[in-house]
Structures are given as structure tokens and as C-alpha cells.
C-alpha positions, 0 to 999 in steps of 0.5 A: 257931612264928610264921610270918615273911614278908618285909615290904618289900625296900629298895634304896638308890639315887641316884634313887629316882623313876627306879628306881621307874618302871622297877620299876612298869612291870616288875611292873605295880605301883602306888606306895604311899608317896612322900616326899622320900627314898623311893618304895615300890611294891606289885606285884599279887602283894603284893611290896613294893619301896622305893627309898631315896635315898642320895647316896653310892650307886654303881652296881654294877661287876660283875664287878669286885670294887669296889662288888660287894656289892649286891642282886641280884633275880631275877624269873620271867617266864612 
């Protein structure tokens, strides 16, 4: 049976550069790929996140139901 591992988690957002800066600081990550519409980072533990520009992206509105179908990331802090 083949082993499946996650490659990269891609999050759509209005400003990928700003979101990448936040997560780079949080995860002590390095930028691995950049284009006009995408920034990818890799943390020391190998976690890869990419932030893709979406001109129609709307911020989450939790706990309101509109725009609530968005990603949720949990990080363990030791």
C-alpha cells in the first residue's frame, strides 16, 4: 500500500505576501517560492504552506454562517 503524505496546504487570500510574512514569523519558516500570485513557505519541520492571491477572497466571518466555509489551522505550541 502506498504511503501518502501531505505536499502543501494552499490558502486563498487577498494579500499572500502579508499572510506569508505572518506565518513565516510564527513558524520560523523560509520562503521557498514566490510569484505574482503565490508565496510558498517551508517550516523547519517540513510543513509547507502556500498563499494564493484571490481577488474575490473574503475574510472569515466566524461565528456568522456567511463566509464560514474556510480553512482552520491548529498549531501545537510547546
